[in-house]
C-alpha positions in Angstrom: 22.4 -34.6 -75.5 23.0 -32.0 -78.2 22.7 -32.9 -81.9 25.8 -32.3 -84.0 25.5 -30.2 -87.2 25.5 -32.4 -90.3 25.4 -31.1 -93.8 24.7 -33.3 -96.9 24.8 -31.9 -100.4 23.7 -34.1 -103.2 25.0 -34.0 -106.8 25.8 -30.6 -108.4 24.5 -28.6 -105.5 26.0 -25.6 -103.8 25.7 -24.7 -100.1 27.1 -22.1 -97.7 26.9 -23.3 -94.0 27.8 -21.1 -91.0 27.9 -22.0 -87.3 28.3 -19.6 -84.4 29.4 -20.3 -80.8 29.4 -17.7 -78.1 30.1 -17.5 -74.4 30.1 -14.7 -71.9 33.1 -12.4 -72.5 33.6 -12.0 -68.7 33.6 -15.7 -67.9 37.1 -15.9 -66.5 38.0 -18.9 -64.4 37.9 -16.9 -61.1 34.4 -15.4 -61.9 32.8 -18.7 -63.1 34.3 -21.1 -60.6 36.2 -23.0 -63.3 36.7 -22.9 -67.1 34.0 -23.5 -69.7 34.4 -26.1 -72.4 32.8 -26.2 -75.8 33.1 -29.3 -78.0 31.6 -28.6 -81.4 31.4 -31.5 -84.0 30.5 -31.0 -87.7 30.3 -33.6 -90.5 30.0 -32.6 -94.1 29.3 -34.9 -97.1 29.6 -33.3 -100.5 28.2 -35.5 -103.3 29.6 -35.6 -106.9 30.3 -32.1 -108.3 28.9 -30.4 -105.2 30.3 -27.2 -103.7 30.2 -26.7 -99.9 31.5 -23.7 -97.9 31.6 -24.0 -94.1 32.6 -21.3 -91.6 32.7 -21.4 -87.8 32.5 -18.2 -85.9 33.6 -18.4 -82.2 33.3 -15.5 -79.7 34.6 -17.1 -76.5 35.3 -15.6 -73.1 38.8 -15.8 -71.6 37.8 -18.7 -69.3 36.3 -20.8 -72.2 38.2 -23.5 -74.0 37.2 -25.2 -77.3 38.1 -28.7 -78.6 36.4 -29.2 -81.9 36.2 -31.8 -84.7 35.5 -31.2 -88.4 35.0 -34.1 -90.8 34.4 -33.7 -94.5 33.8 -36.2 -97.3 34.3 -35.0 -100.8 33.0 -37.1 -103.7 34.3 -37.0 -107.3 34.7 -33.4 -108.7 33.4 -31.8 -105.5 34.8 -29.0 -103.4 34.6 -28.5 -99.6 36.0 -25.4 -98.0 36.4 -25.3 -94.2 37.2 -22.0 -92.4 
């Protein structure tokens, strides 16, 4: 089992968080005997007055599909930016 990324920023902190996912560029369905599937999950909790920036970079082959889930909690006076 793979662990899911989890970011927790306490009061008045600032964090930039990046995640990268890659698969072979030539992984077409006919070449790989089926499609690939990537299921990333990320949870972010920004405490009071915290600033969190999250970016996901995906370089997937033509035979790879992605179903992802992003969840963010933002406490009072905090900012969460997902890209």
